[in-house]
C-alpha positions in Angstrom: 107.5 77.5 128.1 111.0 77.4 126.7 113.7 76.1 129.0 117.2 77.3 128.0 120.0 75.1 129.3 123.0 77.4 129.4 126.6 77.3 130.4 130.1 77.0 128.9 131.0 74.4 126.3 131.4 71.0 128.0 129.0 71.7 130.9 126.5 69.2 129.6 123.9 71.4 127.9 123.1 68.9 125.1 123.0 65.8 127.3 120.9 67.5 130.1 118.7 69.2 127.5 117.8 66.0 125.8 117.0 64.2 129.0 114.9 67.1 130.3 113.0 67.5 127.0 112.2 63.8 127.1 111.0 64.0 130.7 108.9 67.0 129.8 107.7 65.4 126.6 108.6 68.5 124.5 111.1 69.1 121.7 114.8 69.6 122.2 117.0 71.9 120.1 120.7 72.6 120.2 121.6 76.2 119.4 124.8 75.0 117.8 122.7 73.6 115.0 121.6 77.2 114.1 125.1 78.6 113.7 126.2 79.9 110.3 129.0 78.0 108.6 131.1 81.1 109.0 130.7 80.9 112.8 131.5 77.2 112.8 134.6 77.7 110.7 135.8 80.5 113.0 135.4 78.3 116.1 137.2 75.4 114.4 140.1 77.7 113.9 140.1 78.6 117.6 138.8 82.1 116.9 136.2 83.1 119.6 133.0 84.5 118.3 132.4 88.2 118.9 129.1 90.0 119.2 129.0 90.7 115.5 129.1 87.0 114.9 126.6 86.1 117.7 123.9 88.8 117.3 122.3 87.5 114.0 122.5 83.9 115.5 120.8 85.0 118.7 118.1 87.0 116.9 117.3 83.9 114.8 117.1 81.8 117.9 114.8 84.4 119.5 112.4 84.1 116.6 112.4 80.3 117.0 111.8 80.6 120.8 108.8 82.8 120.1 107.4 80.2 117.8 108.2 77.3 120.2 106.3 79.2 122.9 103.2 79.3 120.5 103.5 75.6 120.0 104.2 73.1 122.8 107.3 74.8 124.3 110.8 73.4 124.0 114.2 72.8 125.6 117.1 74.7 124.0 120.8 74.0 124.8 122.5 77.4 124.3 125.6 78.9 125.9 123.9 82.2 126.5 127.0 83.4 128.3 126.2 87.1 128.7 123.2 88.9 130.1 122.7 90.8 126.9 122.5 87.5 125.0 119.9 86.2 127.4 117.9 89.4 127.0 117.9 88.9 123.2 116.8 85.3 123.5 113.9 86.2 125.8 112.9 89.5 124.2 109.6 88.1 123.0 108.0 86.8 126.2 110.3 86.8 129.2 107.6 85.2 131.3 107.8 82.2 128.9 111.5 81.6 129.0 113.4 80.0 131.9 117.2 79.9 132.0 118.8 76.9 133.6 122.5 77.4 134.3 124.8 74.4 134.4 127.6 75.6 136.7 130.8 73.7 137.0 134.4 73.7 137.9 136.8 74.3 134.9 138.7 71.1 135.7 135.5 68.9 135.5 134.6 70.6 132.2 138.1 70.1 130.8 138.0 66.3 131.6 134.6 66.1 129.9 135.7 67.9 126.8 138.8 65.7 126.4 136.5 62.7 126.3 134.3 64.2 123.5 134.6 62.5 120.2 133.5 65.3 118.0 132.4 68.9 118.6 133.4 72.0 116.7 134.1 74.0 119.8 137.6 72.8 120.7 139.4 72.9 124.1 141.2 76.1 123.1 138.0 78.1 123.3 137.1 77.1 126.8 139.1 79.8 128.5 137.4 82.5 126.3 134.0 81.1 127.4 134.9 81.3 131.1 136.1 84.9 130.5 132.9 85.9 128.7 130.6 84.1 131.2 128.3 86.4 133.3 126.7 84.1 135.8 122.9 84.6 135.6 121.5 85.9 138.9 117.9 84.9 138.1 118.4 81.4 136.6 117.8 78.0 138.0 121.4 77.0 138.9 122.6 73.4 139.2 126.1 72.0 139.8 127.3 69.6 137.2 129.1 67.2 139.5 126.3 64.7 139.5 125.0 62.2 137.0 122.8 63.6 134.2 119.7 61.9 135.7 120.3 63.5 139.1 120.9 66.9 137.5 117.6 66.6 135.6 115.7 65.6 138.7 117.2 68.6 140.6 116.2 70.9 137.7 112.6 69.6 137.7 112.4 69.9 141.5 113.6 73.5 141.2 111.3 74.3 138.3 108.3 73.1 140.3 109.3 74.7 143.6 110.0 78.1 141.9 106.7 77.9 140.0 108.4 77.8 136.5 106.7 74.6 135.3 103.3 75.2 133.8 100.4 72.9 134.7 100.8 71.1 131.4 104.5 70.5 132.2 103.6 69.2 135.7 101.2 66.7 134.2 103.8 65.6 131.7 106.4 65.2 134.6 103.9 63.2 136.7 102.7 61.0 133.9 106.2 60.5 132.4 
């Protein structure tokens, strides 16, 4: 199973993803690490990425997701703001991809982003992310107004109660 932690920049995808991956004893990946240098340069210049920029990146991630599902599974932090992006990411085995949406108020996210030391997605792009966001109707949704540990516990509880955690994952959770 691949668990995709999604939301706008500053919602806590990387922090939550790392903690969740550790609790599930599977690998963590950050989709930002798979961006081309051209995409990174664009974002640093406050130029929002368009579909032409994102599609090759998403297709590459989809190939990785297919491989991770053949292995032990993974947790991936990825904005996945639009439904069509989520469809690309899960094209190769929808039943083995779970989206976890970190939903939060813009003011909370702005405060978090101002505390960041280094990230190539600056504050100026946050508005474009909220504008592009299509809230996922079929994702596990959690509010980000709690501690990272509490958020991960809520995610795990929702994964279990919704039948999204496999037997192997459940054993890892119980033994972890």
